[in-house]
N, C-alpha and C positions, 0 to 999 in steps of 0.2 A: 633476522629471516625466519620465519615460520614455514614448516612443511605440513600441509594440509593432507592428512592421509585418511580423512573420514570416508567410509563407504556409505552408500545410500541407505542401507538397512542398519537401524539402530539395534534391533534385537530379533530373534526368532523364537517362537513358541511353537514348537511343532510345526505344522504346515503354515502357520500365520506369521508374516513378516511385517515388522512395524518399521517404517521408514522415518528417518529423521525429519524430512519435509513435511509429511502428514502429521507426525507428532508435534512438531512446533507450530504448524498451521492450526491445529486443534486446540493447542495450548493458547495461542493468540486470540482465538475466537472466545474460548472460555474466559480469559481475563477481561475481555472487552465486554462479555455480557455480564460478568460480575460487576464491572465498574458501572455499567448502564443501570442495572438494577438498583445499586446505591443511589445514583443520581436521579433516577425515576422516582424512587421513594422519597428522596429529599425534596423533590419538586411537587410531591403530592399527586403523582400520575400512577395509574394502576398497574399492577404486574401484568394483567391480561393485555393491556395495550402494548407494553413492552414485548411480551412474547409474540404478538402478532406482528409487530414491525420487524422483530428480529428474524422471523421465518422468511419474510419477504426479502430482507437485506441479505440473508445468507445466500438465498437462490441468486439474487442479483450479483452478489459479489463473486460467487463460483463461476456463474456463466459469463458475466462480464469479463472477468479476469482471464478466463480461458479463451474467450473469443478474441480478446484483444491480444493475446499471445499468438493466436492463429492468424488473425487478419493483419496485425501491425508488424509482427516480427518474424514469422516464419511461414508464410502462406504456401510456399512451394512444397515444403515438406509435408505439412498437414493435408493439403489438398490431394497429394500423391499417396498419402497414407491416412485416410479419413478415420479409421480406429483408433489411431493415436491421440485424437483430440479428446477421447474420453478418460485417457490414462493420466489424470491430474496428479495422482500420487508419485509420478516421475517428476514433477515440477513443471514449471512453465505457466506462471500466472503473470500478466501484465498489469502493472498498477494502474496505468491509464484506463484499460478496460475495465478494471474493477471500479474506478471512479464513475465511469459512464454506467456500468450495471448497477451500482448502489443508487445513483440519481434516478434512474428509470424505475427500479424497484421501490424506491421511497415515494416517488411521484404517484405510482399506481396505488400504493398503500395510503397515501394521504388524500387522494381522490376518493377511494373507497370509503374511508372512515370520516372524510369531511374534517380534517384537522389544518390548523395552520401550518403551511409548509415550513417557514423559516424557524418557527418556535422549536419544532421537533427536530429539524435539521441541525440546529444548533447543539442540541443536547446529544445527538447521535455523533456529531463531529468529534466530541471531547475524547471518545474512545477508540476511534477507528485507527489512529496511528499505532495503537499497540499491536493490533492484529498485523498490520503492514511490517512493522519492525520484526515480528517472529518470522513473517514469511521470508523477509531478507536474510535472517539467520539461516533459515532452511535452505535458501539458494546457496549460502556459503557452505554448508555441509554437503550439499549437491555438486560442488564445484561448477555451478553455472552462473551466467551473468558476471563473468569475471572482469576484472579491471586490466587496464594496458600494462605492460611491463614497466617496472619502476627503473631499470637500468642501473640498480644498485643492490646492495644487500638487504635494503628495507624492502618489506612486503612479504607476500605469502607465495609458496610454491605449491601449486596445485597438482599434486602427485597423480591423481587419477586421470589427468589430462596428458600424462606422460612428458610433462615439461620439467626442466631443471633449472628455471629462472624464475625470479620473483615478479609478482604482479601486485598491483594496489588492490587490497580486499575492499573493493567498492561496495560489495553486499553489505560489509559491517559499517562502511561509511554511512551508507543510506540507512540502515538501521538506527545508528546513532542520531542521524537527522530527524527520524521518525519518532524517537523517544524524546529529543529535544523539543519538537513541535508539540508533542503531548504535555511535557512539562510546562511549557509556556502557556497553553490553553488552560491546563488545571490550575496554573497559579492565577491567572485572570479569574476563573470561575470561583476559586476559594476565596478570593477577595471579598465576594458577597456583594459586589456593586452590579446593579442591573445593567445589561447590555443592550444595546439596540439589536432588533431582530436581524439575524445574519452575521453578527459579529464574529462568532466562533467559526462558522463555516467559512466564511471568506477570509479569516486570519489563517486558517488551515490551508486554504488553497493557495494563498499568497506566500506562506513560509515554505510549506512543503515543495510545491512545484517550482518556486523560485530557487530553492535549495537544489532540487533536481536538476535544473538547467545546469548549475555550476558542477554537480557531481558527474554529469555526463561526460565531462572532459576527461575523467579518469576511467571511463568504461570503454571496453572493447567494442568496436563498431558492429552494429547489427542492421542489416537491411540497407542503410543510406551508404552510398559509396564514400570511400575515404577522402576524395578530393573535395567533397562539400563541406562547408564550414559548420555544419550542425549535425546532430544525431537525430534518430527518430524520436528518442525520448525528450529531446529539446524541442523538437517540432511539435510534439503533442502536449508539451507543458505549457506552451504559449497561451492557449486558449483559457485555462484556469486562472493563469496569472493576470491576463487581460481582464477577465470577469472580476477578479478580486480588486484589481486597480479601479475598475468602473464603479464597483460597490463603495470603495473607501473615498474615492474622489469626487464622484457626481451623484450616487444614489443615497448614500448615508446621510442623514441629516447632520448639519454642523452641531457639534456637542463636545463639551469637555470631558465627558464621561468616557474614558479611555480604559 
């Protein structure tokens, strides 16, 4: 059993307070950018094009993730306290909202610059799980999006919540899932064999959201009543999983190039 006693604030420098969540979020974005810079250079794509798409994606990520939290998971609180919507440093970013925000922002960018959607979407998919994993670690430090009680000595006690029993550290489970998906995608990429357009994007959607459906069984309920057999996270994960299955079963041409 591990007792999580982390406070939200990592360090204070005079009047400036640095929070674990914001620091880890920024680290995830930096590492993602660094990785994409290497991939774009390897693919012979200009740094200017990378910088332009990253700006669009950053806005789409933050806006989409925050609106996802507001609309999908806690609308009553945020509509009653609208100023709280702007306080993203306190935590509260939904991965499903982030996915929608990223797609919308990338679609706008691709239209503006007249580029092939799937070609660039594949490259960008290679690093997105890194940012997501660090966000989930930030959730762990914030003692939010907690798991269900383990009913044993295994697990994490979230002291900030005033609890004395262990819960599943589902935030770390999901971070592990995201690092695992990242490793699989990079292993495919580094093999050097050319993949069909959309392969990396839809592999990510299938593996991550498929895994997310399984991990939701360890997560405390949000929004959806206890008596229903699914959670909001599972409900929202069905669409990307179905899209990925459609791609692999019907859309992607038959090929031995896996």
